[in-house]
Each structure stands twice: as structure tokens, then as C-alpha cells.
All heavy atoms as TSV, in Angstrom:
chain	resi	resn	atom	element	x	y	z
A	1	MET	N	N	3.685	-4.398	9.043
A	1	MET	CA	C	4.511	-3.214	8.982
A	1	MET	C	C	3.779	-2.023	9.543
A	1	MET	O	O	2.761	-1.558	8.981
A	1	MET	CB	C	4.875	-2.976	7.507
A	1	MET	CG	C	5.555	-1.764	7.176
A	1	MET	SD	S	7.233	-2.031	7.733
A	1	MET	CE	C	8.015	-0.556	7.593
A	2	PRO	N	N	4.175	-1.488	10.664
A	2	PRO	CA	C	3.525	-0.329	11.284
A	2	PRO	C	C	3.825	0.973	10.389
A	2	PRO	O	O	4.938	1.137	9.999
A	2	PRO	CB	C	4.049	-0.251	12.650
A	2	PRO	CG	C	5.261	-1.111	12.676
A	2	PRO	CD	C	5.187	-2.073	11.491
A	3	LEU	N	N	2.789	1.719	10.146
A	3	LEU	CA	C	2.951	2.901	9.374
A	3	LEU	C	C	2.615	4.029	10.266
A	3	LEU	O	O	1.642	4.024	10.978
A	3	LEU	CB	C	2.075	2.843	8.139
A	3	LEU	CG	C	2.389	1.727	7.072
A	3	LEU	CD1	C	1.294	1.744	6.043
A	3	LEU	CD2	C	3.790	1.810	6.539
A	4	PRO	N	N	3.233	5.246	10.081
A	4	PRO	CA	C	2.904	6.393	10.970
A	4	PRO	C	C	1.598	6.949	10.529
A	4	PRO	O	O	1.229	6.971	9.333
A	4	PRO	CB	C	4.077	7.376	10.675
A	4	PRO	CG	C	4.816	6.828	9.544
A	4	PRO	CD	C	4.472	5.412	9.294
A	5	ILE	N	N	0.897	7.475	11.483
A	5	ILE	CA	C	-0.393	8.059	11.244
A	5	ILE	C	C	-0.182	9.285	10.396
A	5	ILE	O	O	0.717	10.063	10.497
A	5	ILE	CB	C	-1.057	8.524	12.553
A	5	ILE	CG1	C	-1.516	7.288	13.338
A	5	ILE	CG2	C	-2.241	9.390	12.355
A	5	ILE	CD1	C	-1.945	7.546	14.765
A	6	GLY	N	N	-1.082	9.450	9.337
A	6	GLY	CA	C	-1.024	10.568	8.471
A	6	GLY	C	C	-0.075	10.415	7.271
A	6	GLY	O	O	0.176	11.347	6.498
A	7	LEU	N	N	0.445	9.262	7.080
A	7	LEU	CA	C	1.406	8.952	6.024
A	7	LEU	C	C	0.730	9.300	4.653
A	7	LEU	O	O	-0.418	8.965	4.412
A	7	LEU	CB	C	1.726	7.431	6.073
A	7	LEU	CG	C	2.910	7.020	5.128
A	7	LEU	CD1	C	4.253	7.621	5.712
A	7	LEU	CD2	C	3.022	5.566	5.143
A	8	GLU	N	N	1.452	9.988	3.780
A	8	GLU	CA	C	0.916	10.396	2.544
A	8	GLU	C	C	1.495	9.514	1.352
A	8	GLU	O	O	2.302	8.653	1.550
A	8	GLU	CB	C	1.243	11.956	2.363
A	8	GLU	CG	C	0.534	12.784	3.363
A	8	GLU	CD	C	0.801	14.206	3.149
A	8	GLU	OE1	O	1.670	14.570	2.352
A	8	GLU	OE2	O	0.116	15.041	3.820
A	9	ASP	N	N	0.995	9.832	0.136
A	9	ASP	CA	C	1.208	9.066	-1.040
A	9	ASP	C	C	2.700	8.645	-1.238
A	9	ASP	O	O	2.982	7.473	-1.328
A	9	ASP	CB	C	0.839	9.779	-2.285
A	9	ASP	CG	C	-0.716	10.030	-2.373
A	9	ASP	OD1	O	-1.478	9.346	-1.645
A	9	ASP	OD2	O	-1.111	10.855	-3.236
A	10	SER	N	N	3.578	9.640	-1.395
A	10	SER	CA	C	4.983	9.329	-1.756
A	10	SER	C	C	5.675	8.460	-0.778
A	10	SER	O	O	6.317	7.499	-1.098
A	10	SER	CB	C	5.747	10.591	-2.010
A	10	SER	OG	O	5.840	11.408	-0.863
A	11	GLU	N	N	5.422	8.739	0.538
A	11	GLU	CA	C	6.146	7.983	1.578
A	11	GLU	C	C	5.567	6.531	1.643
A	11	GLU	O	O	6.248	5.511	1.770
A	11	GLU	CB	C	5.950	8.616	2.995
A	11	GLU	CG	C	6.641	10.001	3.070
A	11	GLU	CD	C	5.793	11.133	2.641
A	11	GLU	OE1	O	4.636	10.900	2.143
A	11	GLU	OE2	O	6.319	12.230	2.751
A	12	TYR	N	N	4.238	6.440	1.475
A	12	TYR	CA	C	3.594	5.117	1.431
A	12	TYR	C	C	4.070	4.291	0.282
A	12	TYR	O	O	4.504	3.070	0.530
A	12	TYR	CB	C	2.110	5.249	1.328
A	12	TYR	CG	C	1.269	4.024	1.387
A	12	TYR	CD1	C	0.786	3.487	2.480
A	12	TYR	CD2	C	1.032	3.364	0.084
A	12	TYR	CE1	C	0.061	2.284	2.423
A	12	TYR	CE2	C	0.228	2.220	0.120
A	12	TYR	CZ	C	-0.185	1.647	1.217
A	12	TYR	OH	O	-0.942	0.544	1.195
A	13	LEU	N	N	4.191	4.859	-0.902
A	13	LEU	CA	C	4.651	4.124	-2.086
A	13	LEU	C	C	6.109	3.721	-1.946
A	13	LEU	O	O	6.440	2.612	-2.374
A	13	LEU	CB	C	4.329	4.952	-3.332
A	13	LEU	CG	C	2.877	5.171	-3.640
A	13	LEU	CD1	C	2.689	6.180	-4.737
A	13	LEU	CD2	C	2.172	3.816	-3.990
A	14	CYS	N	N	6.882	4.598	-1.341
A	14	CYS	CA	C	8.329	4.208	-1.154
A	14	CYS	C	C	8.422	3.068	-0.246
A	14	CYS	O	O	9.226	2.131	-0.481
A	14	CYS	CB	C	9.034	5.391	-0.593
A	14	CYS	SG	S	9.497	6.719	-1.744
A	15	ILE	N	N	7.686	2.959	0.870
A	15	ILE	CA	C	7.633	1.821	1.738
A	15	ILE	C	C	7.232	0.557	1.018
A	15	ILE	O	O	7.820	-0.482	1.185
A	15	ILE	CB	C	6.835	2.118	3.055
A	15	ILE	CG1	C	7.503	3.250	3.842
A	15	ILE	CG2	C	6.624	0.862	3.812
A	15	ILE	CD1	C	6.677	3.745	5.003
A	16	LEU	N	N	6.138	0.680	0.262
A	16	LEU	CA	C	5.619	-0.466	-0.397
A	16	LEU	C	C	6.684	-0.987	-1.462
A	16	LEU	O	O	7.001	-2.188	-1.451
A	16	LEU	CB	C	4.351	-0.066	-1.195
A	16	LEU	CG	C	3.709	-1.112	-2.021
A	16	LEU	CD1	C	3.126	-2.221	-1.012
A	16	LEU	CD2	C	2.578	-0.477	-2.839
A	17	GLU	N	N	7.328	-0.100	-2.194
A	17	GLU	CA	C	8.377	-0.469	-3.099
A	17	GLU	C	C	9.596	-1.076	-2.416
A	17	GLU	O	O	10.345	-1.894	-2.979
A	17	GLU	CB	C	8.731	0.637	-4.047
A	17	GLU	CG	C	7.610	1.025	-4.996
A	17	GLU	CD	C	7.941	2.374	-5.693
A	17	GLU	OE1	O	8.975	2.981	-5.528
A	17	GLU	OE2	O	6.945	2.825	-6.426
A	18	GLN	N	N	9.839	-0.603	-1.167
A	18	GLN	CA	C	11.068	-1.073	-0.441
A	18	GLN	C	C	10.794	-2.515	0.066
A	18	GLN	O	O	11.748	-3.327	0.077
A	18	GLN	CB	C	11.280	-0.141	0.744
A	18	GLN	CG	C	12.509	-0.566	1.581
A	18	GLN	CD	C	12.667	0.377	2.791
A	18	GLN	OE1	O	11.961	1.352	2.931
A	18	GLN	NE2	N	13.661	0.078	3.560
A	19	TYR	N	N	9.531	-2.864	0.498
A	19	TYR	CA	C	9.337	-4.146	1.219
A	19	TYR	C	C	8.695	-5.262	0.377
A	19	TYR	O	O	8.958	-6.385	0.500
A	19	TYR	CB	C	8.524	-3.977	2.420
A	19	TYR	CG	C	9.326	-3.216	3.549
A	19	TYR	CD1	C	9.258	-1.873	3.719
A	19	TYR	CD2	C	10.173	-3.990	4.347
A	19	TYR	CE1	C	10.061	-1.302	4.751
A	19	TYR	CE2	C	10.936	-3.454	5.356
A	19	TYR	CZ	C	10.873	-2.054	5.489
A	19	TYR	OH	O	11.581	-1.519	6.469
A	20	LEU	N	N	7.773	-4.856	-0.597
A	20	LEU	CA	C	6.989	-5.842	-1.281
A	20	LEU	C	C	7.844	-6.842	-2.171
A	20	LEU	O	O	7.706	-8.021	-2.101
A	20	LEU	CB	C	5.908	-5.212	-2.096
A	20	LEU	CG	C	4.953	-6.175	-2.848
A	20	LEU	CD1	C	4.252	-7.070	-1.845
A	20	LEU	CD2	C	3.996	-5.415	-3.695
A	21	PRO	N	N	8.787	-6.358	-3.004
A	21	PRO	CA	C	9.602	-7.289	-3.784
A	21	PRO	C	C	10.297	-8.309	-2.975
A	21	PRO	O	O	10.369	-9.476	-3.272
A	21	PRO	CB	C	10.535	-6.347	-4.601
A	21	PRO	CG	C	9.860	-5.019	-4.548
A	21	PRO	CD	C	9.158	-4.962	-3.343
A	22	ASP	N	N	10.996	-7.855	-1.988
A	22	ASP	CA	C	11.750	-8.818	-1.079
A	22	ASP	C	C	10.853	-9.804	-0.385
A	22	ASP	O	O	11.133	-10.958	-0.251
A	22	ASP	CB	C	12.607	-7.998	-0.016
A	22	ASP	CG	C	13.721	-7.225	-0.662
A	22	ASP	OD1	O	14.111	-7.552	-1.861
A	22	ASP	OD2	O	14.244	-6.329	-0.039
A	23	LEU	N	N	9.730	-9.318	0.044
A	23	LEU	CA	C	8.770	-10.174	0.667
A	23	LEU	C	C	8.302	-11.321	-0.192
A	23	LEU	O	O	8.274	-12.433	0.139
A	23	LEU	CB	C	7.546	-9.380	1.261
A	23	LEU	CG	C	6.417	-10.172	1.898
A	23	LEU	CD1	C	6.920	-10.804	3.233
A	23	LEU	CD2	C	5.242	-9.259	2.190
A	24	LEU	N	N	7.920	-10.938	-1.380
A	24	LEU	CA	C	7.534	-11.899	-2.413
A	24	LEU	C	C	8.592	-12.856	-2.739
A	24	LEU	O	O	8.408	-14.036	-2.966
A	24	LEU	CB	C	6.892	-11.202	-3.675
A	24	LEU	CG	C	5.626	-10.456	-3.457
A	24	LEU	CD1	C	5.275	-9.640	-4.677
A	24	LEU	CD2	C	4.482	-11.362	-2.943
A	25	SER	N	N	9.828	-12.368	-2.968
A	25	SER	CA	C	10.948	-13.148	-3.269
A	25	SER	C	C	11.251	-14.183	-2.100
A	25	SER	O	O	11.627	-15.341	-2.398
A	25	SER	CB	C	12.244	-12.361	-3.484
A	25	SER	OG	O	12.116	-11.633	-4.655
A	26	GLU	N	N	11.159	-13.704	-0.908
A	26	GLU	CA	C	11.455	-14.530	0.259
A	26	GLU	C	C	10.431	-15.623	0.419
A	26	GLU	O	O	10.800	-16.839	0.622
A	26	GLU	CB	C	11.581	-13.698	1.528
A	26	GLU	CG	C	11.876	-14.470	2.751
A	26	GLU	CD	C	11.944	-13.513	3.959
A	26	GLU	OE1	O	12.357	-12.424	3.842
A	26	GLU	OE2	O	11.565	-14.048	5.050
A	27	ILE	N	N	9.248	-15.280	0.303
A	27	ILE	CA	C	8.077	-16.232	0.542
A	27	ILE	C	C	7.801	-17.106	-0.682
A	27	ILE	O	O	7.417	-18.271	-0.566
A	27	ILE	CB	C	6.860	-15.556	1.079
A	27	ILE	CG1	C	7.151	-14.857	2.441
A	27	ILE	CG2	C	5.647	-16.429	1.175
A	27	ILE	CD1	C	6.055	-14.011	2.974
A	28	GLN	N	N	7.946	-16.558	-1.826
A	28	GLN	CA	C	7.602	-17.230	-3.101
A	28	GLN	C	C	6.245	-17.869	-3.073
A	28	GLN	O	O	6.079	-19.133	-3.209
A	28	GLN	CB	C	8.672	-18.243	-3.418
A	28	GLN	CG	C	9.959	-17.575	-3.618
A	28	GLN	CD	C	11.112	-18.569	-4.046
A	28	GLN	OE1	O	10.834	-19.761	-4.161
A	28	GLN	NE2	N	12.289	-18.091	-4.247
A	29	PRO	N	N	5.205	-17.117	-2.893
A	29	PRO	CA	C	3.882	-17.703	-2.807
A	29	PRO	C	C	3.391	-18.261	-4.092
A	29	PRO	O	O	3.737	-17.816	-5.200
A	29	PRO	CB	C	2.955	-16.540	-2.397
A	29	PRO	CG	C	3.670	-15.343	-2.912
A	29	PRO	CD	C	5.093	-15.633	-2.842
A	30	ASP	N	N	2.534	-19.359	-4.065
A	30	ASP	CA	C	1.894	-19.863	-5.225
A	30	ASP	C	C	0.677	-19.019	-5.627
A	30	ASP	O	O	0.303	-18.963	-6.762
A	30	ASP	CB	C	1.444	-21.310	-5.044
A	30	ASP	CG	C	2.696	-22.197	-4.781
A	30	ASP	OD1	O	3.646	-22.003	-5.429
A	30	ASP	OD2	O	2.558	-23.142	-3.963
A	31	LEU	N	N	0.119	-18.413	-4.688
A	31	LEU	CA	C	-1.140	-17.658	-4.870
A	31	LEU	C	C	-1.105	-16.467	-4.054
A	31	LEU	O	O	-0.707	-16.526	-2.817
A	31	LEU	CB	C	-2.382	-18.479	-4.582
A	31	LEU	CG	C	-3.729	-17.734	-4.709
A	31	LEU	CD1	C	-4.009	-17.330	-6.149
A	31	LEU	CD2	C	-4.805	-18.728	-4.117
A	32	VAL	N	N	-1.478	-15.222	-4.485
A	32	VAL	CA	C	-1.517	-14.009	-3.669
A	32	VAL	C	C	-2.996	-13.452	-3.835
A	32	VAL	O	O	-3.472	-13.360	-4.886
A	32	VAL	CB	C	-0.540	-12.974	-4.164
A	32	VAL	CG1	C	-0.771	-11.650	-3.423
A	32	VAL	CG2	C	0.828	-13.414	-4.017
A	33	LEU	N	N	-3.648	-13.292	-2.669
A	33	LEU	CA	C	-4.856	-12.653	-2.566
A	33	LEU	C	C	-4.632	-11.253	-2.144
A	33	LEU	O	O	-4.102	-11.024	-1.072
A	33	LEU	CB	C	-5.836	-13.442	-1.672
A	33	LEU	CG	C	-6.093	-14.873	-2.009
A	33	LEU	CD1	C	-7.065	-15.521	-0.969
A	33	LEU	CD2	C	-6.750	-15.000	-3.434
A	34	TYR	N	N	-5.163	-10.297	-2.876
A	34	TYR	CA	C	-4.876	-8.888	-2.516
A	34	TYR	C	C	-6.169	-8.199	-2.303
A	34	TYR	O	O	-7.080	-8.052	-3.095
A	34	TYR	CB	C	-4.162	-8.235	-3.741
A	34	TYR	CG	C	-3.956	-6.778	-3.728
A	34	TYR	CD1	C	-3.369	-6.219	-2.553
A	34	TYR	CD2	C	-4.325	-5.881	-4.675
A	34	TYR	CE1	C	-3.175	-4.833	-2.428
A	34	TYR	CE2	C	-4.137	-4.593	-4.619
A	34	TYR	CZ	C	-3.530	-4.047	-3.497
A	34	TYR	OH	O	-3.308	-2.701	-3.396
A	35	ASP	N	N	-6.256	-7.809	-0.940
A	35	ASP	CA	C	-7.493	-7.097	-0.502
A	35	ASP	C	C	-7.180	-5.626	-0.624
A	35	ASP	O	O	-6.559	-4.981	0.252
A	35	ASP	CB	C	-7.826	-7.497	0.939
A	35	ASP	CG	C	-9.099	-6.761	1.443
A	35	ASP	OD1	O	-9.707	-6.074	0.727
A	35	ASP	OD2	O	-9.341	-6.886	2.665
A	36	ALA	N	N	-7.570	-4.977	-1.697
A	36	ALA	CA	C	-7.246	-3.557	-1.907
A	36	ALA	C	C	-8.315	-2.633	-1.283
A	36	ALA	O	O	-9.122	-1.972	-1.955
A	36	ALA	CB	C	-7.173	-3.306	-3.435
A	37	GLY	N	N	-8.166	-2.506	-0.004
A	37	GLY	CA	C	-9.089	-1.599	0.773
A	37	GLY	C	C	-8.819	-0.230	0.480
A	37	GLY	O	O	-7.756	0.180	0.001
A	38	VAL	N	N	-9.743	0.624	0.892
A	38	VAL	CA	C	-9.595	2.055	0.718
A	38	VAL	C	C	-9.393	2.762	2.098
A	38	VAL	O	O	-9.499	4.019	2.160
A	38	VAL	CB	C	-10.686	2.753	-0.139
A	38	VAL	CG1	C	-10.631	2.245	-1.551
A	38	VAL	CG2	C	-12.088	2.499	0.476
A	39	ASP	N	N	-9.286	2.056	3.185
A	39	ASP	CA	C	-9.164	2.636	4.455
A	39	ASP	C	C	-7.885	3.609	4.576
A	39	ASP	O	O	-7.878	4.465	5.452
A	39	ASP	CB	C	-9.209	1.682	5.575
A	39	ASP	CG	C	-8.195	0.512	5.506
A	39	ASP	OD1	O	-7.935	0.030	4.378
A	39	ASP	OD2	O	-7.606	0.131	6.475
A	40	PRO	N	N	-6.876	3.431	3.785
A	40	PRO	CA	C	-5.788	4.399	3.834
A	40	PRO	C	C	-6.091	5.714	3.171
A	40	PRO	O	O	-5.333	6.646	3.273
A	40	PRO	CB	C	-4.568	3.725	3.140
A	40	PRO	CG	C	-5.170	2.643	2.348
A	40	PRO	CD	C	-6.488	2.291	2.887
A	41	HIS	N	N	-7.242	5.806	2.526
A	41	HIS	CA	C	-7.576	7.106	1.837
A	41	HIS	C	C	-7.781	8.129	2.872
A	41	HIS	O	O	-8.457	7.942	3.966
A	41	HIS	CB	C	-8.915	6.854	1.043
A	41	HIS	CG	C	-9.191	8.042	0.102
A	41	HIS	ND1	N	-9.883	9.105	0.545
A	41	HIS	CD2	C	-8.792	8.253	-1.120
A	41	HIS	CE1	C	-10.041	9.950	-0.524
A	41	HIS	NE2	N	-9.362	9.471	-1.529
A	42	ARG	N	N	-7.307	9.368	2.561
A	42	ARG	CA	C	-7.419	10.430	3.543
A	42	ARG	C	C	-8.945	10.827	3.848
A	42	ARG	O	O	-9.215	11.442	4.896
A	42	ARG	CB	C	-6.737	11.691	3.035
A	42	ARG	CG	C	-7.282	12.362	1.819
A	42	ARG	CD	C	-6.489	13.611	1.521
A	42	ARG	NE	N	-6.655	13.977	0.091
A	42	ARG	CZ	C	-6.004	14.869	-0.455
A	42	ARG	NH1	N	-5.036	15.565	0.245
A	42	ARG	NH2	N	-6.165	15.234	-1.765
A	43	GLY	N	N	-9.892	10.471	3.031
A	43	GLY	CA	C	-11.291	10.715	3.365
A	43	GLY	C	C	-11.974	9.662	4.148
A	43	GLY	O	O	-13.169	9.781	4.508
A	44	ASP	N	N	-11.262	8.538	4.387
A	44	ASP	CA	C	-11.902	7.446	5.183
A	44	ASP	C	C	-11.934	7.776	6.675
A	44	ASP	O	O	-10.822	8.055	7.202
A	44	ASP	CB	C	-11.137	6.128	4.908
A	44	ASP	CG	C	-11.786	4.899	5.553
A	44	ASP	OD1	O	-11.876	4.813	6.804
A	44	ASP	OD2	O	-12.352	4.092	4.763
A	45	ARG	N	N	-13.019	7.720	7.266
A	45	ARG	CA	C	-13.129	8.194	8.666
A	45	ARG	C	C	-12.483	7.189	9.628
A	45	ARG	O	O	-12.057	7.567	10.724
A	45	ARG	CB	C	-14.673	8.341	9.023
A	45	ARG	CG	C	-15.322	9.513	8.354
A	45	ARG	CD	C	-16.739	9.640	8.815
A	45	ARG	NE	N	-17.497	8.426	8.386
A	45	ARG	CZ	C	-18.506	7.916	9.167
A	45	ARG	NH1	N	-18.845	8.487	10.193
A	45	ARG	NH2	N	-19.086	6.782	8.662
A	46	LEU	N	N	-12.311	5.947	9.291
A	46	LEU	CA	C	-11.649	4.904	10.105
A	46	LEU	C	C	-10.229	4.809	9.922
A	46	LEU	O	O	-9.531	4.274	10.732
A	46	LEU	CB	C	-12.405	3.581	9.912
A	46	LEU	CG	C	-13.917	3.572	10.207
A	46	LEU	CD1	C	-14.471	2.211	9.926
A	46	LEU	CD2	C	-14.187	3.987	11.641
A	47	GLY	N	N	-9.775	5.186	8.686
A	47	GLY	CA	C	-8.366	5.029	8.433
A	47	GLY	C	C	-7.504	6.088	9.017
A	47	GLY	O	O	-7.976	7.138	9.485
A	48	LYS	N	N	-6.192	5.813	9.158
A	48	LYS	CA	C	-5.326	6.824	9.797
A	48	LYS	C	C	-4.174	7.247	8.844
A	48	LYS	O	O	-3.270	7.872	9.269
A	48	LYS	CB	C	-4.697	6.208	11.077
A	48	LYS	CG	C	-5.813	5.917	12.086
A	48	LYS	CD	C	-5.196	5.399	13.399
A	48	LYS	CE	C	-6.368	5.170	14.374
A	48	LYS	NZ	N	-6.002	4.571	15.514
A	49	LEU	N	N	-4.312	6.898	7.564
A	49	LEU	CA	C	-3.340	7.390	6.636
A	49	LEU	C	C	-3.959	8.445	5.730
A	49	LEU	O	O	-5.082	8.784	5.895
A	49	LEU	CB	C	-2.847	6.216	5.736
A	49	LEU	CG	C	-2.294	4.998	6.551
A	49	LEU	CD1	C	-1.829	3.896	5.612
A	49	LEU	CD2	C	-1.102	5.424	7.384
A	50	ALA	N	N	-3.134	9.029	4.781
A	50	ALA	CA	C	-3.655	10.171	4.054
A	50	ALA	C	C	-3.390	10.024	2.600
A	50	ALA	O	O	-2.847	10.973	1.923
A	50	ALA	CB	C	-3.034	11.454	4.653
A	51	LEU	N	N	-3.713	8.859	2.025
A	51	LEU	CA	C	-3.480	8.697	0.606
A	51	LEU	C	C	-4.586	9.386	-0.152
A	51	LEU	O	O	-5.749	9.424	0.230
A	51	LEU	CB	C	-3.484	7.188	0.281
A	51	LEU	CG	C	-2.119	6.536	0.459
A	51	LEU	CD1	C	-1.635	6.500	1.832
A	51	LEU	CD2	C	-2.203	5.091	-0.116
A	52	THR	N	N	-4.172	9.877	-1.382
A	52	THR	CA	C	-5.185	10.437	-2.293
A	52	THR	C	C	-5.712	9.346	-3.250
A	52	THR	O	O	-5.193	8.241	-3.322
A	52	THR	CB	C	-4.492	11.565	-3.099
A	52	THR	OG1	O	-3.530	11.001	-3.871
A	52	THR	CG2	C	-3.918	12.647	-2.142
A	53	ASP	N	N	-6.623	9.757	-4.100
A	53	ASP	CA	C	-7.161	8.892	-5.265
A	53	ASP	C	C	-5.979	8.462	-6.092
A	53	ASP	O	O	-5.813	7.312	-6.412
A	53	ASP	CB	C	-8.176	9.546	-5.991
A	53	ASP	CG	C	-9.491	9.751	-5.269
A	53	ASP	OD1	O	-9.707	9.174	-4.213
A	53	ASP	OD2	O	-10.304	10.537	-5.779
A	54	THR	N	N	-5.124	9.415	-6.366
A	54	THR	CA	C	-3.963	9.158	-7.201
A	54	THR	C	C	-2.935	8.212	-6.517
A	54	THR	O	O	-2.480	7.293	-7.179
A	54	THR	CB	C	-3.236	10.485	-7.600
A	54	THR	OG1	O	-4.156	11.319	-8.220
A	54	THR	CG2	C	-2.038	10.217	-8.430
A	55	GLY	N	N	-2.765	8.432	-5.261
A	55	GLY	CA	C	-1.856	7.443	-4.454
A	55	GLY	C	C	-2.389	6.072	-4.469
A	55	GLY	O	O	-1.613	5.064	-4.673
A	56	LEU	N	N	-3.764	5.955	-4.310
A	56	LEU	CA	C	-4.298	4.578	-4.290
A	56	LEU	C	C	-4.191	3.960	-5.705
A	56	LEU	O	O	-3.889	2.787	-5.804
A	56	LEU	CB	C	-5.750	4.657	-3.864
A	56	LEU	CG	C	-6.017	4.930	-2.422
A	56	LEU	CD1	C	-7.510	5.134	-2.144
A	56	LEU	CD2	C	-5.462	3.868	-1.479
A	57	TRP	N	N	-4.371	4.749	-6.758
A	57	TRP	CA	C	-4.244	4.308	-8.105
A	57	TRP	C	C	-2.870	3.720	-8.268
A	57	TRP	O	O	-2.620	2.688	-8.891
A	57	TRP	CB	C	-4.578	5.408	-9.111
A	57	TRP	CG	C	-4.399	5.029	-10.516
A	57	TRP	CD1	C	-3.391	5.461	-11.342
A	57	TRP	CD2	C	-5.141	4.082	-11.298
A	57	TRP	NE1	N	-3.507	4.967	-12.543
A	57	TRP	CE2	C	-4.551	4.072	-12.617
A	57	TRP	CE3	C	-6.203	3.278	-11.048
A	57	TRP	CZ2	C	-5.077	3.265	-13.636
A	57	TRP	CZ3	C	-6.663	2.464	-12.062
A	57	TRP	CH2	C	-6.106	2.481	-13.353
A	58	HIS	N	N	-1.850	4.526	-7.919
A	58	HIS	CA	C	-0.442	4.133	-8.120
A	58	HIS	C	C	-0.127	2.804	-7.301
A	58	HIS	O	O	0.599	1.965	-7.696
A	58	HIS	CB	C	0.530	5.258	-7.715
A	58	HIS	CG	C	0.586	6.311	-8.759
A	58	HIS	ND1	N	1.159	6.136	-9.966
A	58	HIS	CD2	C	0.070	7.559	-8.721
A	58	HIS	CE1	C	1.055	7.292	-10.689
A	58	HIS	NE2	N	0.397	8.151	-9.896
A	59	ARG	N	N	-0.747	2.770	-6.150
A	59	ARG	CA	C	-0.586	1.537	-5.267
A	59	ARG	C	C	-1.131	0.308	-6.041
A	59	ARG	O	O	-0.448	-0.688	-6.168
A	59	ARG	CB	C	-1.339	1.677	-4.010
A	59	ARG	CG	C	-1.210	0.375	-3.142
A	59	ARG	CD	C	-2.244	0.410	-1.965
A	59	ARG	NE	N	-3.587	0.316	-2.392
A	59	ARG	CZ	C	-4.653	0.217	-1.578
A	59	ARG	NH1	N	-4.493	0.285	-0.294
A	59	ARG	NH2	N	-5.866	0.159	-2.009
A	60	GLU	N	N	-2.286	0.408	-6.659
A	60	GLU	CA	C	-2.805	-0.677	-7.334
A	60	GLU	C	C	-1.984	-1.008	-8.529
A	60	GLU	O	O	-1.751	-2.240	-8.770
A	60	GLU	CB	C	-4.320	-0.359	-7.842
A	60	GLU	CG	C	-5.267	0.152	-6.812
A	60	GLU	CD	C	-5.305	-0.572	-5.505
A	60	GLU	OE1	O	-4.621	-1.594	-5.259
A	60	GLU	OE2	O	-5.893	0.010	-4.550
A	61	LEU	N	N	-1.549	-0.070	-9.337
A	61	LEU	CA	C	-0.717	-0.353	-10.505
A	61	LEU	C	C	0.593	-1.071	-10.071
A	61	LEU	O	O	1.012	-2.030	-10.752
A	61	LEU	CB	C	-0.349	0.912	-11.255
A	61	LEU	CG	C	-1.449	1.607	-12.005
A	61	LEU	CD1	C	-0.943	2.978	-12.527
A	61	LEU	CD2	C	-2.052	0.692	-13.058
A	62	TYR	N	N	1.221	-0.627	-8.968
A	62	TYR	CA	C	2.411	-1.249	-8.536
A	62	TYR	C	C	2.236	-2.649	-8.043
A	62	TYR	O	O	2.867	-3.598	-8.447
A	62	TYR	CB	C	3.024	-0.387	-7.464
A	62	TYR	CG	C	4.414	-0.994	-6.954
A	62	TYR	CD1	C	5.503	-0.909	-7.760
A	62	TYR	CD2	C	4.395	-1.698	-5.721
A	62	TYR	CE1	C	6.649	-1.450	-7.351
A	62	TYR	CE2	C	5.661	-2.238	-5.347
A	62	TYR	CZ	C	6.711	-2.151	-6.206
A	62	TYR	OH	O	7.972	-2.717	-5.806
A	63	VAL	N	N	1.248	-2.863	-7.203
A	63	VAL	CA	C	0.982	-4.141	-6.602
A	63	VAL	C	C	0.591	-5.212	-7.719
A	63	VAL	O	O	1.033	-6.309	-7.761
A	63	VAL	CB	C	-0.110	-4.155	-5.491
A	63	VAL	CG1	C	-0.494	-5.512	-5.078
A	63	VAL	CG2	C	0.412	-3.342	-4.329
A	64	LEU	N	N	-0.287	-4.778	-8.602
A	64	LEU	CA	C	-0.774	-5.723	-9.602
A	64	LEU	C	C	0.285	-5.988	-10.696
A	64	LEU	O	O	0.119	-6.954	-11.385
A	64	LEU	CB	C	-2.012	-5.147	-10.277
A	64	LEU	CG	C	-3.270	-5.167	-9.247
A	64	LEU	CD1	C	-4.430	-4.505	-9.887
A	64	LEU	CD2	C	-3.534	-6.518	-8.667
A	65	SER	N	N	1.310	-5.088	-10.849
A	65	SER	CA	C	2.291	-5.371	-11.792
A	65	SER	C	C	3.313	-6.353	-11.230
A	65	SER	O	O	4.132	-6.978	-11.882
A	65	SER	CB	C	3.025	-4.085	-12.273
A	65	SER	OG	O	3.764	-3.493	-11.251
């Protein structure tokens, strides 16, 4: 899923909530490995997104639930 450069918390989380449930329902995986990187953090020099600590925290809560 391509994401626009500079994407912030609320937009990122909306996209995640829009696509993740359908993806999991469609694929029905037996096992999910989740690599929770921090490159989308706005302080990461290599990342191109602008998530905050709070945004990353909400991402983890959503994905793991």
C-alpha cells in the first residue's frame, strides 16, 4: 500500500483500519508475524512518514487487538 510522504497519525490509522480487517478476512492466515518498525516515526531519518509516539502506540494497540 503506497502511502503519501509526510502522512500523520490520524490519516495513517484510518488507512490501517480501512484495509487490515479485510486483508485478514480475505487471506485468513494461520500465523501473522508483525514487524513493528519505527521508521514511520517523524523523528526517523530514513522514514518518510510523520507518526508520533502516540500514533505508533495506537497502531500497536490496533494491530495487536
